[in-house]
C-alpha positions in Angstrom: 4.4 44.6 5.1 1.9 45.1 2.4 2.8 46.1 -1.1 1.2 49.5 -0.9 3.3 50.4 2.3 6.5 48.9 0.7 6.0 51.0 -2.5 5.7 54.2 -0.3 8.8 53.2 1.9 11.1 52.3 -1.0 10.1 55.3 -3.2 11.0 57.5 -0.2 14.3 55.7 0.4 15.3 56.0 -3.3 14.4 59.8 -3.3 17.1 60.2 -0.5 19.8 58.5 -2.7 22.4 60.8 -4.1 23.5 60.4 -7.7 27.0 59.2 -6.5 25.2 56.6 -4.3 23.1 55.5 -7.3 26.3 55.2 -9.5 28.4 53.4 -6.9 25.6 50.9 -5.9 24.7 50.3 -9.5 28.2 49.3 -10.2 28.4 47.1 -7.2 25.2 45.4 -8.4 26.7 44.8 -11.9 29.9 43.3 -10.3 27.7 41.0 -8.1 26.3 39.6 -11.2 29.6 38.1 -12.3 29.8 35.0 -10.1 26.2 33.9 -11.2 25.9 30.8 -13.4 24.1 32.6 -16.1 26.9 33.4 -18.6 26.2 30.3 -20.9 22.9 31.8 -21.7 22.4 34.0 -24.8 19.4 36.3 -24.8 19.3 38.8 -21.8 16.3 41.0 -21.2 17.4 44.4 -19.6 15.2 47.1 -18.4 16.4 50.7 -19.1 16.7 53.1 -16.3 14.0 55.6 -15.3 16.4 58.3 -14.0 13.4 60.3 -12.5 12.6 57.3 -10.3 16.2 57.0 -9.2 16.3 53.4 -10.5 19.4 51.3 -10.7 21.6 52.5 -13.6 21.6 49.5 -15.9 24.4 51.0 -18.2 26.9 49.1 -16.1 25.1 45.7 -16.8 24.7 46.7 -20.4 28.5 47.1 -20.6 29.0 43.6 -19.0 26.5 42.0 -21.4 28.1 43.6 -24.5 31.6 42.6 -23.3 30.5 39.1 -22.9 28.9 39.3 -26.4 25.3 38.6 -25.3 22.2 39.3 -27.2 20.5 42.2 -25.4 16.8 42.6 -25.4 14.9 45.8 -24.5 11.1 46.5 -24.1 8.5 48.7 -25.3 5.3 49.0 -23.2 1.7 49.5 -24.2 -0.2 50.8 -21.1 -3.6 50.1 -22.8 -3.0 46.4 -23.1 -0.4 46.2 -20.2 1.8 44.3 -22.8 5.5 44.5 -23.5 7.0 44.0 -27.0 10.7 42.9 -27.0 13.4 44.2 -29.4 17.0 43.2 -30.0 19.4 46.0 -29.0 21.6 46.9 -31.9 23.9 49.7 -32.9 20.9 51.2 -34.8 18.3 51.1 -32.1 16.8 54.6 -31.5 15.1 55.4 -28.1 12.4 57.8 -27.0 11.0 58.2 -23.6 7.3 57.5 -23.1 5.0 59.5 -21.0 6.3 57.7 -17.8 9.9 58.6 -18.8 10.7 55.0 -19.7 13.4 54.9 -22.4 12.0 52.6 -25.1 13.1 51.5 -28.6 11.2 53.3 -31.4 11.2 50.0 -33.4 13.6 47.2 -34.5 13.9 43.4 -34.6 11.3 41.9 -32.5 12.3 39.0 -30.3 9.8 36.4 -29.2 9.6 35.8 -25.3 10.4 32.1 -25.9 14.0 33.1 -26.8 14.7 35.1 -23.7 17.0 33.2 -21.4 17.5 35.7 -18.6 15.5 38.7 -17.4 16.7 41.4 -15.2 13.6 42.5 -13.3 13.1 46.2 -11.9 11.5 46.3 -8.5 10.9 48.6 -5.5 11.2 45.9 -2.8 11.5 42.1 -2.4 11.3 39.6 0.3 13.3 36.6 1.5 11.2 34.2 -0.4 11.7 35.9 -3.8 8.5 37.8 -4.0 8.8 41.2 -5.4 6.9 44.6 -5.4 7.0 46.6 -8.7 5.2 49.8 -9.5 1.8 48.0 -9.5 0.8 48.0 -13.2 1.6 44.2 -13.7 3.7 44.5 -16.8 6.5 42.2 -15.5 4.2 39.6 -13.9 2.5 39.3 -17.2 5.7 39.1 -19.2 7.4 36.7 -16.8 4.3 34.3 -16.9 4.9 34.1 -20.7 8.6 33.1 -20.3 9.8 29.6 -20.5 10.1 27.8 -17.1 13.8 27.7 -17.3 14.1 31.5 -17.9 16.2 32.9 -15.0 14.6 35.9 -13.3 16.9 38.3 -11.5 15.7 41.3 -9.5 18.0 44.3 -9.0 17.7 46.4 -5.7 19.6 49.1 -3.9 18.2 47.7 -0.6 18.2 44.3 1.3 15.2 42.0 1.5 12.1 42.6 3.6 11.2 39.6 5.8 7.7 39.0 4.1 5.4 40.7 1.6 2.0 39.9 3.1 -0.2 40.3 0.1 1.4 38.1 -2.4 -1.0 37.1 -5.2 -1.4 33.8 -6.9 -0.2 35.3 -10.3 2.9 36.9 -8.9 6.0 35.4 -10.3 8.8 34.7 -7.9 12.5 35.8 -8.6 15.3 33.2 -8.9 17.8 35.7 -7.6 17.9 39.2 -6.3 21.2 41.3 -6.5 21.9 44.1 -4.1 25.2 46.1 -3.8 26.1 43.9 -0.8 24.5 40.5 -1.4 23.3 37.9 -3.8 20.0 36.3 -2.9 19.3 32.9 -4.3 15.7 31.7 -4.2 16.1 28.6 -6.4 
């Protein structure tokens, strides 16, 4: 399928999810992260849930990371430049939702992209080769292209892989893993 079709399909599938399904599936995804060989890393970039889009509730992953004493990095987006600025999550971090209902840090300690070891990537759909479909703005492709080659990229999805995304672009960054409630996909 094409990205445009996949966006429509998976936005519709998400709209059908109940709050209980979102919570249970989000917890299952967090638990499926535990066997991955990523826990020797220190800096973990985590997206914050857009509840209105019925995204995965990353609060469970946040708890795992905090419990493992990891440095958690969150982003602030600039829609004019399609740029993300990354901040260390601390007890003092204050959040405000932007015009797209994305919770973002107001300010804080900036973290250079070069320090980030693992990135949890939001997506609408992905395929069996590790290609992903996001919301279409290009924030994550731009951000991931700036990461170190050894940075681990992990997609999180309520749904299983599509066979193939037809219109993959040269600049699209593939995932290393994608975690669903029922499966761990390894693309490395």
